[in-house]
MARBA-3410 file (N, C-alpha, C, O; in Angstrom, 1 decimal):
255
-23.4,5.1,-23.6,-22.6,6.0,-23.0,-22.0,5.5,-21.7,-22.7,4.8,-21.0 ~ -20.8,5.9,-21.4,-20.2,5.5,-20.1,-20.2,6.6,-19.1,-19.8,6.4,-17.9 ~ -20.5,7.8,-19.5,-20.4,9.0,-18.6,-21.6,9.9,-18.9,-21.9,10.3,-20.0 ~ -22.2,10.4,-17.8,-23.4,11.3,-17.9,-23.2,12.5,-16.9,-22.8,12.3,-15.8 ~ -23.4,13.7,-17.4,-23.4,14.9,-16.6,-24.8,15.4,-16.5,-25.4,15.8,-17.5
-25.4,15.5,-15.3,-26.8,15.8,-15.1,-26.9,17.0,-14.1,-26.2,17.0,-13.1 ~ -27.8,17.9,-14.3,-28.1,18.9,-13.3,-28.8,18.2,-12.2,-29.3,17.1,-12.3 ~ -28.9,18.9,-11.0,-29.6,18.4,-9.9,-31.0,18.1,-10.2,-31.6,17.1,-9.8 ~ -31.7,19.0,-11.0,-33.1,18.8,-11.3,-33.2,17.5,-12.2,-34.2,16.8,-12.0 ~ -32.3,17.3,-13.1,-32.3,16.1,-13.9,-32.1,14.8,-13.1,-32.7,13.8,-13.4
-31.2,14.9,-12.1,-31.0,13.7,-11.3,-32.3,13.4,-10.5,-32.7,12.2,-10.5 ~ -33.0,14.4,-10.0,-34.2,14.1,-9.3,-35.3,13.5,-10.2,-35.9,12.5,-9.9 ~ -35.4,14.1,-11.4,-36.3,13.5,-12.4,-36.0,12.1,-12.7,-36.9,11.2,-12.8 ~ -34.7,11.7,-12.9,-34.3,10.3,-13.2,-34.7,9.4,-12.1,-35.2,8.3,-12.4 ~ -34.5,9.7,-10.8,-34.9,8.8,-9.7,-36.5,8.7,-9.7,-37.0,7.6,-9.5
-37.2,9.8,-9.9,-38.6,9.7,-9.9,-39.1,8.9,-11.1,-40.0,8.1,-10.9 ~ -38.4,9.0,-12.2,-38.8,8.3,-13.4,-38.8,6.8,-13.2,-39.6,6.0,-13.7 ~ -37.8,6.3,-12.4,-37.7,4.9,-12.1,-38.4,4.4,-10.9,-38.3,3.3,-10.5 ~ -39.2,5.4,-10.3,-40.0,5.0,-9.1,-39.3,5.1,-7.8,-39.8,4.6,-6.8 ~ -38.1,5.7,-7.8,-37.3,5.8,-6.5,-37.6,7.1,-5.9,-36.8,8.0,-5.9
-38.8,7.2,-5.4,-39.3,8.5,-4.9,-38.6,8.9,-3.6,-38.3,10.1,-3.3 ~ -38.2,8.0,-2.8,-37.5,8.3,-1.5,-36.1,8.9,-1.8,-35.7,9.9,-1.2 ~ -35.4,8.3,-2.8,-34.1,8.8,-3.2,-34.3,10.2,-3.8,-33.5,11.1,-3.5 ~ -35.2,10.4,-4.7,-35.5,11.6,-5.3,-35.9,12.7,-4.3,-35.4,13.9,-4.4 ~ -36.7,12.3,-3.3,-37.1,13.3,-2.3,-36.0,13.7,-1.4,-35.9,14.9,-1.0
-35.1,12.8,-1.1,-33.9,13.1,-0.3,-33.0,14.2,-1.0,-32.6,15.1,-0.3 ~ -32.8,14.0,-2.3,-32.0,15.0,-3.0,-32.7,16.3,-3.1,-32.2,17.4,-3.0 ~ -34.0,16.2,-3.4,-34.9,17.4,-3.4,-34.8,18.2,-2.1,-34.6,19.4,-2.1 ~ -34.8,17.5,-1.0,-34.7,18.2,0.3,-33.4,18.9,0.6,-33.3,20.0,1.1 ~ -32.3,18.2,0.1,-31.0,18.8,0.3,-30.8,20.1,-0.5,-30.3,21.0,0.1
-31.2,20.1,-1.7,-30.9,21.2,-2.6,-32.0,22.2,-2.7,-31.8,23.4,-2.9 ~ -33.3,21.8,-2.4,-34.4,22.8,-2.6,-35.3,23.0,-1.4,-36.2,23.8,-1.4 ~ -35.0,22.3,-0.3,-35.7,22.5,1.0,-37.2,22.2,0.8,-37.6,21.2,0.2 ~ -38.0,23.1,1.3,-39.5,22.9,1.3,-40.0,23.5,0.0,-40.8,24.5,-0.1 ~ -39.7,22.8,-1.1,-40.1,23.2,-2.4,-41.6,22.8,-2.6,-42.0,21.7,-2.3
-42.5,23.8,-3.0,-43.9,23.4,-3.1,-44.1,22.4,-4.3,-43.3,22.3,-5.2 ~ -45.2,21.7,-4.2,-45.5,20.7,-5.3,-45.6,21.4,-6.6,-45.3,20.9,-7.7 ~ -46.2,22.6,-6.6,-46.4,23.4,-7.9,-45.0,23.7,-8.5,-44.8,23.5,-9.7 ~ -44.1,24.2,-7.7,-42.7,24.5,-8.2,-42.0,23.2,-8.6,-41.2,23.2,-9.5 ~ -42.2,22.1,-7.8,-41.6,20.9,-8.2,-42.1,20.4,-9.5,-41.2,19.9,-10.4
-43.3,20.5,-9.8,-43.9,20.1,-11.1,-43.2,20.9,-12.2,-42.9,20.3,-13.3 ~ -43.1,22.2,-12.0,-42.5,23.0,-13.1,-41.0,22.6,-13.3,-40.5,22.6,-14.4 ~ -40.3,22.4,-12.1,-38.9,22.0,-12.2,-38.8,20.6,-13.0,-37.8,20.5,-13.8 ~ -39.7,19.7,-12.7,-39.6,18.4,-13.4,-39.9,18.5,-14.9,-39.3,17.8,-15.7 ~ -40.8,19.4,-15.2,-41.1,19.7,-16.7,-39.9,20.2,-17.4,-39.6,19.9,-18.5
-39.2,21.1,-16.7,-38.0,21.7,-17.3,-36.9,20.6,-17.4,-36.2,20.6,-18.5 ~ -36.7,19.8,-16.4,-35.8,18.7,-16.5,-36.1,17.7,-17.6,-35.2,17.2,-18.3 ~ -37.4,17.5,-17.8,-37.8,16.6,-18.8,-37.4,17.1,-20.2,-36.8,16.4,-21.0 ~ -37.6,18.4,-20.5,-37.2,19.0,-21.7,-35.7,19.0,-21.9,-35.2,18.8,-23.0 ~ -35.0,19.2,-20.8,-33.5,19.3,-20.8,-33.0,17.9,-21.2,-32.0,17.8,-22.0
-33.5,16.8,-20.6,-33.1,15.5,-20.9,-33.4,15.1,-22.3,-32.6,14.4,-23.0 ~ -34.5,15.5,-22.8,-34.9,15.3,-24.2,-33.9,15.9,-25.1,-33.5,15.4,-26.2 ~ -33.5,17.1,-24.8,-32.5,17.9,-25.7,-31.2,17.2,-25.7,-30.4,17.4,-26.7 ~ -30.8,16.4,-24.7,-29.6,15.7,-24.6,-29.7,14.3,-25.2,-28.7,13.5,-25.2 ~ -30.9,13.9,-25.7,-31.2,12.6,-26.2,-31.0,11.5,-25.1,-30.5,10.4,-25.3
-31.4,11.9,-23.9,-31.3,11.0,-22.7,-32.7,10.5,-22.3,-32.8,9.6,-21.4 ~ -33.7,10.9,-23.0,-35.1,10.4,-22.8,-35.6,9.9,-24.1,-35.3,10.5,-25.2 ~ -36.4,8.9,-24.0,-37.1,8.4,-25.2,-38.6,8.6,-25.1,-39.2,8.3,-24.0 ~ -39.2,9.2,-26.1,-40.7,9.5,-26.0,-41.4,8.5,-27.0,-41.2,8.6,-28.2 ~ -42.1,7.6,-26.4,-42.8,6.6,-27.3,-44.1,6.3,-26.6,-44.2,6.1,-25.4
-45.2,6.2,-27.4,-46.5,5.8,-26.9,-46.9,6.8,-25.8,-47.5,6.3,-24.8 ~ -46.6,8.1,-26.0,-47.0,9.1,-25.0,-46.4,8.9,-23.6,-46.9,9.3,-22.6 ~ -45.2,8.2,-23.6,-44.5,8.0,-22.4,-43.1,8.3,-22.5,-42.4,8.0,-23.5 ~ -42.5,8.9,-21.4,-41.1,9.2,-21.4,-40.3,8.1,-20.6,-40.7,7.8,-19.5 ~ -39.2,7.6,-21.2,-38.4,6.6,-20.5,-36.9,7.0,-20.7,-36.5,7.6,-21.7
-36.1,6.7,-19.7,-34.7,7.0,-19.8,-34.0,6.1,-20.8,-34.5,4.9,-21.0 ~ -33.0,6.6,-21.5,-32.2,5.7,-22.3,-31.6,4.6,-21.5,-31.4,4.8,-20.3 ~ -31.3,3.4,-22.1,-30.9,2.3,-21.3,-29.7,2.5,-20.5,-29.7,2.0,-19.3 ~ -28.7,3.1,-21.0,-27.4,3.3,-20.2,-27.6,4.1,-19.0,-27.1,3.8,-17.9 ~ -28.4,5.2,-19.1,-28.7,6.0,-17.9,-29.6,5.3,-17.0,-29.4,5.4,-15.8
-30.6,4.6,-17.5,-31.5,3.8,-16.6,-30.7,2.8,-15.8,-31.0,2.6,-14.6 ~ -29.7,2.1,-16.5,-28.9,1.1,-15.8,-28.2,1.8,-14.6,-28.1,1.2,-13.5 ~ -27.6,3.0,-14.8,-26.9,3.6,-13.7,-27.8,4.0,-12.6,-27.4,3.8,-11.4 ~ -29.0,4.6,-12.8,-29.9,5.0,-11.8,-30.3,3.8,-11.0,-30.4,3.8,-9.7 ~ -30.7,2.7,-11.6,-31.1,1.5,-10.9,-30.0,0.9,-10.1,-30.2,0.5,-9.0
-28.8,0.9,-10.7,-27.6,0.4,-9.9,-27.3,1.2,-8.7,-27.1,0.6,-7.6 ~ -27.3,2.5,-8.8,-27.0,3.4,-7.6,-28.0,3.1,-6.5,-27.6,3.1,-5.3 ~ -29.3,2.9,-6.9,-30.3,2.7,-5.8,-30.1,1.4,-5.1,-30.6,1.2,-4.0 ~ -29.5,0.4,-5.8,-29.4,-0.9,-5.2,-27.9,-1.4,-5.0,-27.7,-2.5,-4.7 ~ -27.0,-0.4,-5.0,-25.6,-0.8,-4.9,-25.4,-1.4,-3.5,-26.0,-1.0,-2.5
-24.5,-2.4,-3.4,-24.2,-3.1,-2.2,-23.4,-2.2,-1.2,-23.5,-2.4,0.0 ~ -22.6,-1.3,-1.7,-21.7,-0.6,-0.9,-21.3,0.7,-1.6,-21.2,0.8,-2.8 ~ -21.0,1.8,-0.8,-20.5,3.0,-1.4,-19.2,3.4,-0.7,-19.1,3.3,0.6 ~ -18.2,3.7,-1.4,-16.9,4.3,-0.8,-16.9,5.7,-1.1,-17.0,6.2,-2.3 ~ -16.8,6.6,-0.1,-16.8,8.0,-0.3,-15.5,8.6,0.2,-15.1,8.5,1.4
-14.8,9.3,-0.7,-13.6,10.0,-0.4,-13.8,11.5,-0.3,-14.5,12.0,-1.3 ~ -13.4,12.2,0.7,-13.5,13.6,0.8,-12.3,14.3,1.3,-11.6,13.7,2.1 ~ -12.0,15.5,0.9,-10.8,16.2,1.3,-11.1,17.7,1.3,-12.0,18.1,0.7 ~ -10.1,18.4,1.9,-10.2,19.9,1.9,-9.7,20.4,0.5,-8.6,20.0,0.1 ~ -10.5,21.3,-0.1,-10.1,21.9,-1.4,-9.1,23.0,-1.1,-8.8,23.4,0.0
-8.7,23.6,-2.2,-7.7,24.7,-2.1,-8.3,25.9,-1.4,-7.6,26.7,-0.8 ~ -9.6,26.1,-1.6,-10.3,27.2,-0.9,-11.0,26.7,0.4,-11.9,27.4,0.9 ~ -10.6,25.6,0.9,-11.1,25.0,2.1,-12.5,24.4,1.9,-13.2,24.1,2.9 ~ -13.0,24.4,0.7,-14.3,23.7,0.4,-14.0,22.2,0.4,-12.9,21.8,0.2 ~ -15.1,21.5,0.5,-15.0,20.0,0.5,-15.0,19.5,-1.0,-15.8,20.0,-1.8
-14.1,18.7,-1.3,-14.1,17.9,-2.5,-14.4,16.5,-2.2,-13.8,15.9,-1.3 ~ -15.3,15.9,-2.9,-15.7,14.5,-2.6,-16.0,13.7,-3.9,-16.5,14.3,-4.9 ~ -15.7,12.4,-3.8,-16.0,11.5,-4.9,-16.6,10.2,-4.2,-16.1,9.8,-3.2 ~ -17.6,9.7,-4.8,-18.2,8.4,-4.3,-18.1,7.3,-5.4,-18.1,7.6,-6.6 ~ -17.9,6.1,-4.9,-17.8,5.0,-5.8,-18.9,4.0,-5.3,-18.8,3.4,-4.2
-19.9,3.8,-6.2,-21.0,2.8,-5.8,-20.6,1.5,-6.4,-20.3,1.3,-7.6 ~ -20.6,0.5,-5.5,-20.0,-0.8,-5.8,-21.0,-2.0,-5.8,-21.8,-2.1,-4.9 ~ -21.0,-2.8,-6.9,-21.8,-4.0,-6.9,-20.9,-5.1,-7.4,-19.7,-5.0,-7.6 ~ -21.5,-6.3,-7.6,-20.8,-7.4,-8.1,-20.2,-7.3,-9.4,-19.1,-7.8,-9.7 ~ -20.8,-6.6,-10.3,-20.4,-6.5,-11.7,-20.1,-5.1,-12.2,-19.8,-4.9,-13.4
-20.2,-4.1,-11.3,-20.1,-2.7,-11.8,-19.6,-1.8,-10.7,-19.9,-2.0,-9.5 ~ -18.9,-0.8,-11.1,-18.6,0.4,-10.2,-18.9,1.7,-10.9,-18.6,1.9,-12.1 ~ -19.7,2.5,-10.2,-20.1,3.8,-10.7,-19.4,4.9,-9.9,-19.5,4.9,-8.7 ~ -18.7,5.7,-10.6,-18.0,6.9,-9.9,-19.0,8.1,-10.0,-19.5,8.3,-11.1 ~ -19.1,8.8,-8.9,-20.0,10.0,-8.9,-19.3,11.1,-8.2,-18.7,11.0,-7.1
-19.4,12.3,-8.8,-18.8,13.5,-8.2,-19.6,14.7,-8.7,-20.4,14.6,-9.7 ~ -19.4,15.9,-8.1,-20.2,17.0,-8.5,-19.3,18.1,-9.0,-18.1,18.2,-8.7 ~ -19.9,19.1,-9.7,-19.1,20.2,-10.3,-20.0,21.5,-10.1,-21.2,21.4,-9.8 ~ -19.3,22.6,-10.2,-20.1,23.9,-10.1,-20.9,24.0,-8.9,-22.1,24.2,-8.9 ~ -20.3,23.9,-7.7,-21.0,24.1,-6.4,-22.1,23.1,-6.3,-23.2,23.4,-5.9
-21.9,21.8,-6.7,-22.8,20.7,-6.6,-24.0,20.8,-7.5,-25.0,20.1,-7.3 ~ -24.0,21.7,-8.4,-25.2,21.9,-9.3,-25.2,20.9,-10.4,-26.3,20.6,-11.0 ~ -24.1,20.3,-10.7,-24.0,19.2,-11.8,-23.4,18.0,-11.2,-22.4,18.0,-10.5 ~ -24.1,16.9,-11.4,-23.6,15.5,-10.9,-23.1,14.7,-12.1,-23.8,14.7,-13.1 ~ -21.9,14.2,-11.9,-21.3,13.4,-13.0,-21.3,11.9,-12.6,-20.9,11.6,-11.5
-21.8,11.0,-13.4,-21.9,9.6,-13.2,-21.1,8.9,-14.3,-21.2,9.2,-15.4 ~ -20.2,8.0,-13.9,-19.3,7.4,-14.8,-19.0,5.9,-14.5,-18.7,5.6,-13.3 ~ -19.2,5.1,-15.5,-18.8,3.7,-15.3,-17.3,3.5,-15.4,-16.7,4.1,-16.3 ~ -16.7,2.9,-14.4,-15.3,2.7,-14.4,-14.9,1.2,-14.2,-15.7,0.5,-13.7 ~ -13.7,0.8,-14.5,-13.3,-0.5,-14.2,-12.7,-0.6,-12.8,-12.4,0.4,-12.2
-12.7,-1.8,-12.2,-12.4,-2.0,-10.8,-11.1,-1.3,-10.4,-11.0,-0.6,-9.4 ~ -10.0,-1.5,-11.2,-8.7,-1.1,-10.8,-8.6,0.5,-10.8,-7.8,1.0,-10.1 ~ -9.5,1.1,-11.6,-9.5,2.6,-11.6,-9.8,3.2,-10.2,-9.4,4.3,-9.9 ~ -10.5,2.4,-9.4,-10.8,2.9,-8.0,-9.5,3.2,-7.3,-9.4,4.3,-6.6 ~ -8.6,2.3,-7.3,-7.3,2.4,-6.6,-6.6,3.6,-7.2,-6.1,4.5,-6.4
-6.4,3.7,-8.5,-5.7,4.8,-9.1,-6.3,6.1,-8.8,-5.6,7.1,-8.5 ~ -7.6,6.2,-8.8,-8.3,7.5,-8.5,-8.0,7.9,-7.1,-7.8,9.1,-6.8 ~ -8.1,7.0,-6.1,-7.9,7.3,-4.7,-6.5,7.7,-4.4,-6.2,8.6,-3.6 ~ -5.5,7.0,-5.1,-4.1,7.4,-5.0,-3.9,8.9,-5.4,-3.2,9.6,-4.7 ~ -4.5,9.2,-6.5,-4.3,10.6,-7.0,-5.1,11.6,-6.1,-4.6,12.7,-5.8
-6.3,11.2,-5.6,-7.2,12.1,-4.9,-6.5,12.4,-3.5,-6.5,13.6,-3.1 ~ -5.9,11.4,-2.9,-5.3,11.7,-1.5,-3.8,12.0,-1.6,-3.2,12.2,-0.6 ~ -3.3,12.1,-2.8,-1.8,12.4,-3.0,-0.9,11.5,-2.2,-0.1,11.9,-1.4 ~ -1.1,10.2,-2.4,-0.2,9.2,-1.8,0.7,8.7,-2.8,0.5,8.8,-4.0 ~ 1.8,8.1,-2.3,2.9,7.6,-3.2,2.5,6.4,-4.0,1.8,5.5,-3.6
2.9,6.4,-5.3,2.7,5.3,-6.2,3.8,4.2,-6.0,3.7,3.1,-6.5 ~ 4.9,4.6,-5.3,6.0,3.7,-5.0,5.9,3.2,-3.6,5.3,3.8,-2.7 ~ 6.4,2.0,-3.3,6.5,1.5,-2.0,7.3,2.4,-1.1,8.3,2.9,-1.5 ~ 6.8,2.5,0.2,7.6,3.3,1.2,8.9,2.6,1.6,8.9,1.4,1.8 ~ 9.9,3.4,1.8,11.2,2.9,2.3,11.0,2.5,3.7,11.8,1.7,4.3
10.1,3.1,4.4,9.8,2.9,5.8,8.6,2.0,5.9,7.5,2.3,5.4 ~ 8.7,0.9,6.6,7.6,0.0,6.8,7.1,0.1,8.3,6.2,-0.7,8.7 ~ 7.6,1.0,9.0,7.2,1.2,10.4,5.7,1.7,10.5,5.3,2.4,9.7 ~ 5.1,1.2,11.6,3.7,1.6,11.8,3.7,2.3,13.2,4.0,1.6,14.2 ~ 3.2,3.5,13.3,3.0,4.2,14.6,1.7,3.7,15.2,0.7,3.5,14.5
1.7,3.5,16.5,0.5,3.1,17.2,0.3,4.1,18.3,1.1,4.3,19.2 ~ -0.9,4.8,18.3,-1.3,5.7,19.3,-2.6,5.4,19.9,-3.5,4.8,19.2 ~ -2.7,5.6,21.2,-4.0,5.4,21.8,-4.9,6.6,21.4,-4.5,7.6,20.8 ~ -6.2,6.4,21.6,-7.2,7.5,21.3,-6.8,8.8,22.0,-6.9,9.9,21.4 ~ -6.4,8.7,23.3,-6.1,9.9,24.0,-4.8,10.5,23.5,-4.8,11.8,23.4
-3.8,9.8,23.1,-2.6,10.3,22.5,-2.9,11.0,21.2,-2.4,12.1,20.9 ~ -3.7,10.4,20.3,-4.1,10.9,19.0,-4.9,12.2,19.2,-4.6,13.2,18.5 ~ -5.8,12.2,20.1,-6.6,13.4,20.3,-5.8,14.6,20.8,-6.0,15.7,20.5 ~ -4.9,14.2,21.7,-4.0,15.3,22.3,-3.1,15.9,21.2,-2.8,17.1,21.2 ~ -2.7,15.0,20.3,-1.9,15.5,19.2,-2.6,16.5,18.3,-2.1,17.6,17.9
-3.9,16.2,18.0,-4.7,17.1,17.2,-5.1,18.4,17.9,-5.3,19.4,17.3 ~ -5.2,18.3,19.2,-5.5,19.5,20.0,-4.5,20.6,19.9,-4.8,21.8,20.1 ~ -3.2,20.2,19.5,-2.2,21.2,19.3,-2.6,22.2,18.3,-2.3,23.4,18.4 ~ -3.3,21.8,17.3,-3.6,22.6,16.1,-4.9,23.5,16.4,-5.2,24.4,15.6 ~ -5.5,23.3,17.5,-6.7,24.1,17.9,-6.3,25.1,19.0,-7.2,25.8,19.5
-5.0,25.1,19.4,-4.6,26.0,20.5,-3.4,26.7,20.1,-2.3,26.1,20.0 ~ -3.5,28.0,20.0,-2.3,28.9,19.8,-1.2,28.7,20.9,0.0,28.7,20.7 ~ -1.7,28.6,22.1,-0.8,28.4,23.3,0.0,27.2,23.2,1.2,27.2,23.4 ~ -0.6,26.1,22.8,0.1,24.8,22.7,1.1,24.8,21.5,2.1,24.1,21.6 ~ 0.9,25.6,20.5,1.8,25.7,19.4,3.1,26.4,19.7,4.1,26.3,19.0
3.1,27.2,20.9,4.3,27.8,21.3,5.1,26.9,22.2,6.3,27.2,22.6 ~ 4.6,25.8,22.6,5.3,24.8,23.5,5.1,23.4,23.0,4.5,22.6,23.6 ~ 5.7,23.2,21.8,5.5,21.9,21.1,6.3,20.8,21.8,7.4,21.0,22.3 ~ 5.7,19.6,21.8,6.4,18.4,22.4,7.5,18.0,21.4,7.5,18.4,20.2 ~ 8.5,17.3,22.0,9.6,16.8,21.2,9.4,15.4,20.7,9.1,14.5,21.5
9.4,15.2,19.4,9.2,13.9,18.8,10.5,13.5,18.1,11.3,14.3,17.6 ~ 10.6,12.1,17.9,11.8,11.6,17.2,11.3,10.5,16.2,10.2,10.0,16.3 ~ 12.2,10.2,15.3,12.0,9.2,14.3,10.7,9.3,13.5,10.4,10.4,13.0 ~ 10.0,8.3,13.3,8.8,8.3,12.5,7.7,9.2,13.0,7.0,9.8,12.3 ~ 7.6,9.3,14.4,6.7,10.2,15.0,7.0,11.7,14.6,6.1,12.5,14.4
8.3,12.0,14.5,8.7,13.3,14.1,8.3,13.6,12.7,7.8,14.7,12.4 ~ 8.4,12.6,11.8,8.0,12.8,10.4,6.5,13.0,10.3,6.1,13.8,9.5 ~ 5.8,12.2,11.0,4.3,12.3,11.0,3.9,13.6,11.5,3.0,14.2,10.9 ~ 4.4,14.1,12.6,4.0,15.4,13.1,4.4,16.5,12.1,3.6,17.5,12.0 ~ 5.5,16.4,11.4,5.8,17.4,10.4,4.8,17.5,9.3,4.5,18.6,8.9
4.3,16.4,8.9,3.3,16.3,7.8,2.0,17.0,8.4,1.4,17.8,7.6 ~ 1.6,16.7,9.6,0.4,17.3,10.2,0.6,18.8,10.3,-0.3,19.6,10.1 ~ 1.8,19.2,10.7,2.1,20.6,10.9,2.0,21.4,9.6,1.4,22.5,9.6 ~ 2.5,20.8,8.5,2.5,21.5,7.2,1.0,21.7,6.8,0.7,22.7,6.1 ~ 0.1,20.8,7.1,-1.3,20.9,6.7,-2.2,21.5,7.8,-3.4,21.4,7.7
-1.5,22.0,8.9,-2.3,22.6,10.0,-3.3,21.7,10.6,-4.3,22.1,11.1 ~ -2.9,20.4,10.7,-3.7,19.4,11.3,-4.9,18.9,10.6,-5.7,18.2,11.1 ~ -5.1,19.4,9.4,-6.2,18.9,8.6,-6.2,17.5,8.2,-5.1,16.9,7.9 ~ -7.3,16.8,8.3,-7.4,15.4,7.9,-8.5,15.2,6.9,-9.5,15.8,7.0 ~ -8.3,14.3,6.0,-9.2,13.9,5.0,-9.8,12.5,5.3,-9.2,11.8,6.1
-10.9,12.1,4.7,-11.6,10.9,5.1,-11.9,10.0,3.9,-12.2,10.4,2.8 ~ -11.8,8.7,4.2,-12.2,7.7,3.2,-13.2,6.8,4.0,-12.9,6.1,4.9 ~ -14.5,6.9,3.6,-15.6,6.2,4.3,-16.1,5.0,3.5,-16.2,5.0,2.3 ~ -16.3,3.9,4.2,-16.8,2.7,3.6,-18.3,2.5,4.2,-18.5,2.3,5.4 ~ -19.2,2.7,3.3,-20.6,2.7,3.7,-21.4,1.5,3.2,-21.4,1.2,2.0
-22.1,0.8,4.1,-22.9,-0.3,3.8,-24.4,0.2,3.8,-24.6,1.4,4.2 ~ -25.3,-0.6,3.4,-26.7,-0.2,3.4,-27.6,-1.2,4.2,-27.4,-2.4,4.0 ~ -28.5,-0.7,5.1,-29.3,-1.6,5.8,-30.5,-2.1,5.1,-30.6,-1.9,3.9 ~ -31.4,-2.8,5.8,-32.5,-3.5,5.1,-33.5,-2.4,4.5,-34.1,-2.8,3.5 ~ -33.5,-1.2,5.0,-34.4,-0.2,4.4,-33.6,0.7,3.6,-34.0,1.9,3.2
-32.4,0.3,3.1,-31.5,1.0,2.2,-30.9,2.3,2.9,-30.5,3.2,2.2 ~ -30.9,2.3,4.2,-30.3,3.5,4.9,-28.8,3.3,5.0,-28.3,2.2,5.2 ~ -28.0,4.4,4.8,-26.6,4.3,4.8,-26.0,4.0,6.2,-26.5,4.7,7.1 ~ -25.1,3.1,6.3,-24.4,2.8,7.6,-22.9,2.9,7.4,-22.4,2.1,6.6 ~ -22.3,3.9,8.1,-20.8,4.0,7.9,-20.2,2.9,8.7,-20.2,2.8,9.9
-19.5,2.0,7.9,-18.9,0.8,8.5,-17.5,1.1,9.0,-17.1,0.7,10.1 ~ -16.7,1.9,8.2,-15.3,2.1,8.6,-14.9,3.5,8.0,-15.3,3.9,6.9 ~ -14.0,4.2,8.8,-13.5,5.5,8.3,-12.0,5.5,8.4,-11.4,5.2,9.5 ~ -11.3,5.7,7.3,-9.8,5.9,7.3,-9.5,7.3,7.1,-10.1,8.0,6.3 ~ -8.5,7.8,7.9,-8.1,9.2,7.8,-6.8,9.3,7.0,-6.0,8.4,7.0
-6.7,10.5,6.3,-5.4,10.8,5.6,-5.0,12.2,5.9,-5.8,13.1,6.1 ~ -3.7,12.4,6.0,-3.2,13.7,6.2,-3.4,14.5,4.9,-3.7,13.9,3.8 ~ -3.2,15.8,4.9,-3.8,16.7,3.8,-2.6,17.4,3.1,-2.8,18.6,2.8 ~ -1.5,16.8,2.9,-0.5,17.4,2.1,-0.6,17.2,0.6,-1.5,16.4,0.2 ~ 0.2,17.8,-0.2,0.2,17.7,-1.6,0.9,16.4,-2.1,0.8,16.0,-3.3
1.6,15.8,-1.2,2.3,14.5,-1.5,2.7,13.8,-0.3,2.7,14.3,0.8 ~ 3.0,12.5,-0.4,3.5,11.6,0.7,2.7,11.7,2.0,3.2,12.1,3.0 ~ 1.4,11.4,1.8,0.5,11.5,3.0,0.5,10.2,3.8,0.8,9.1,3.3 ~ 0.1,10.3,5.1,-0.1,9.2,6.0,-1.5,8.7,6.0,-2.4,9.6,5.8 ~ -1.7,7.4,6.2,-3.1,6.9,6.4,-3.2,6.5,7.9,-2.3,6.0,8.5
-4.4,6.7,8.4,-4.6,6.5,9.8,-5.8,5.6,10.0,-6.9,6.0,9.6 ~ -5.6,4.4,10.5,-6.7,3.4,10.6,-6.9,3.1,12.1,-6.0,2.7,12.8 ~ -8.1,3.3,12.6,-8.4,2.9,13.9,-8.8,1.4,14.0,-9.8,1.0,13.4 ~ -8.1,0.7,14.9,-8.4,-0.7,15.1,-8.6,-0.9,16.6,-7.6,-0.7,17.4 ~ -9.8,-1.2,17.0,-10.1,-1.2,18.5,-9.9,0.1,19.1,-10.6,1.1,18.6
-9.1,0.2,20.1,-8.9,1.5,20.8,-7.6,2.2,20.4,-7.2,3.2,21.0 ~ -7.0,1.7,19.3,-5.7,2.3,18.9,-5.7,2.8,17.5,-6.6,2.3,16.7 ~ -4.9,3.8,17.1,-4.8,4.3,15.8,-3.4,3.8,15.2,-2.4,4.1,15.7 ~ -3.5,3.1,14.1,-2.3,2.7,13.4,-2.0,3.7,12.3,-2.9,4.0,11.4 ~ -0.8,4.2,12.2,-0.4,5.3,11.3,0.8,4.9,10.5,1.8,4.4,11.0
0.7,5.0,9.2,1.8,4.7,8.3,1.7,5.5,7.0,0.7,6.0,6.6 ~ 2.9,5.6,6.3,2.9,6.3,5.0,2.0,5.5,4.1,2.1,4.3,4.0 ~ 1.2,6.2,3.4,0.2,5.6,2.4,0.9,5.4,1.1,1.6,6.3,0.6 ~ 0.6,4.3,0.4,1.1,4.0,-0.9,0.0,3.4,-1.8,-1.1,3.1,-1.3 ~ 0.3,3.2,-3.0,-0.6,2.6,-3.9,-1.0,1.1,-3.4,-2.1,0.7,-3.4
0.1,0.4,-2.9,-0.1,-0.9,-2.4,-1.0,-0.9,-1.1,-1.8,-1.8,-0.9 ~ -0.7,0.0,-0.2,-1.5,0.1,1.0,-3.0,0.5,0.7,-3.9,0.0,1.4 ~ -3.2,1.3,-0.3,-4.5,1.6,-0.7,-5.2,0.4,-1.2,-6.4,0.2,-1.0 ~ -4.5,-0.4,-2.0,-5.1,-1.7,-2.5,-5.5,-2.6,-1.3,-6.5,-3.3,-1.4 ~ -4.6,-2.6,-0.3,-4.9,-3.5,0.9,-6.1,-3.0,1.6,-6.9,-3.8,2.0
-6.3,-1.7,1.7,-7.5,-1.1,2.3,-8.8,-1.6,1.5,-9.8,-2.0,2.1 ~ -8.7,-1.4,0.2,-9.9,-1.8,-0.6,-10.2,-3.3,-0.5,-11.3,-3.7,-0.5 ~ -9.1,-4.1,-0.5,-9.3,-5.6,-0.4,-9.9,-5.9,1.0,-10.7,-6.8,1.1 ~ -9.6,-5.1,2.0,-10.0,-5.4,3.4,-11.5,-5.0,3.6,-12.2,-5.7,4.3 ~ -11.8,-3.8,3.0,-13.1,-3.2,3.4,-14.2,-3.2,2.3,-15.3,-2.7,2.5
-13.8,-3.5,1.1,-14.8,-3.5,0.0,-14.9,-4.8,-0.7,-14.2,-5.8,-0.5 ~ -15.9,-4.8,-1.7,-16.1,-6.0,-2.5,-15.6,-5.7,-3.9,-15.9,-6.5,-4.8 ~ -14.7,-4.7,-4.0,-14.1,-4.5,-5.3,-13.1,-5.6,-5.7,-12.2,-5.7,-4.9 ~ -13.4,-6.4,-6.7,-12.4,-7.4,-7.1,-11.1,-6.8,-7.5,-11.1,-6.0,-8.4 ~ -10.0,-7.3,-7.0,-8.7,-6.8,-7.4,-7.9,-7.9,-8.2,-6.8,-7.6,-8.6
END
């Protein structure tokens, strides 16, 4: 199988099954807090039966083991070299997020459904990462007619965003021209909301380290990408090609 839908309880069971107790405990803490050992045991027994009913567990010689395809995904996620995490504001202002776990020979897409109660894991080909992110952030699939790049200092960028946190400032808007005017209009339409694309590496103890964050405006189409380089923010219309350039620059996904 190339795609698996698992409940939170089943995900925890899978990590425990492969001996990844730290990973399983981290998920347990997020979703169930201070769950007693007794309740945890009952939960794992239920997950065991649920996985059996889906034919995702093999029972042999009085031992339960994950089927090979699912086992491969669990092992891969625990040892992935890098994770790319895309998140945006949903229609009800809830967070929508997708993660891509990246290794030399495999990419696993992960997202949740039903208020994070179901986790979906899917093997995808390398190029699908670009197509997925283009659709996710609503950026153009065509090259932009404008090749200009806006450059703002951190102070200028923060001052721009402060406009959307102050009713008073919204009655006395600054005057912008050209590309800056277009960029401000896009920000204005989305009330200053920004989405994020994070590139996460892993340390020696497998702890996540955020290496780079790219920001995107939050419109339904023709969004800008915002990349901080040093003390400046470079801003341009995002396209399928510019998304490919970002992945080439910050990930190990072969293009």
